[in-house]
N, C-alpha and C positions, 0 to 999 in steps of 0.2 A: 504494500500500500504506500509506503514511503516513497518508493521510486516513481509511482504514478503521480503522487502529489508534487514531487519535485519537478517532474516533466511538465505537469500542468502549470506550475508557477513559471517555468521557463517559457512556455507557450504564451501565457498571459503577458509576460514581460515583452516578448517579441511583438505580440499584437498591439501592445501599448505604444511601442516605439513606432511601428508602422502607422498606427492611428494618429499619433501626434505629428508625424511627418506629413500625413495626408491633411490633417487639420491646418497645419501651417501653410502647406502648399495652396490650399483653397482660400484661406483667409488672409494670409501674409501678416498675421498678428500672433505674437508669442503669447499674448494674453488669452488667446483661444486654444493654442496647442499645449501649453504647459499644464493646465488642469487636466486635460485628457491623459497626458503621460503620467502624471502623478496619481490619478485615480487608478490607472492600470497597475502602477507600481505598488500602490496600497493593496490592491486585490492580490497581487502576486505575493506580497509579504504575508498576507493573512493565510493564503494557501500554504506557503512555506511554513508558517507557524503551525498549521494543522499537521504537517508532516513531522515536525521535530519540536515538540513542546518542551522548551527549556527556558531558563531565564535569559540566556543570550538571544534566543529567537524572539522572546517577548520584547526585549530592549531594542532589537533591530526593527521590529514592526512598529513600536512606539516612536522610534527615531524617524522612520519613513513618514508616519502620520504627522509628526511635528514639522518636518521639512515641508510637507505638503501644505500645512496650514500657514507657515511662515511665507512660503513662496506665493501662495494665493493672496495673502495680504500685501506682499510686495508688488505683485503684478497689478492688483487693484489700485494701489496707491501711485504707481508710476505714471499713469496718464494725468492725474491731478497735478503731479509735480512738474510735468513738461509744459503745461498750459501757461501762457504769459500772463 
C-alpha cells in the first residue's frame, strides 16, 4: 500500500506542475498559476502523509501548508503594492 500511495503522490505532484504551467500559459499571471501548484503540492503531501505516518511527515505536510498560505498572501498583496 505504501508504494501505491507514494506513486500516487508523485503523480499528483506531476499533475500539479503541468496544471500550473498550463494555468500560467493561459493567463500569463503567476497569481493564477501559483495557487494551482500549491494546492496540488498540498494534496501530494497529504497522500504522502497517509503512506508514512511519522512526525517528520507531519512536519513536512504542515510546512507545505504554511508555505502555501504565506505564498497566497504574498501573491494577493503584490498587485496592491505595484499600483501607483
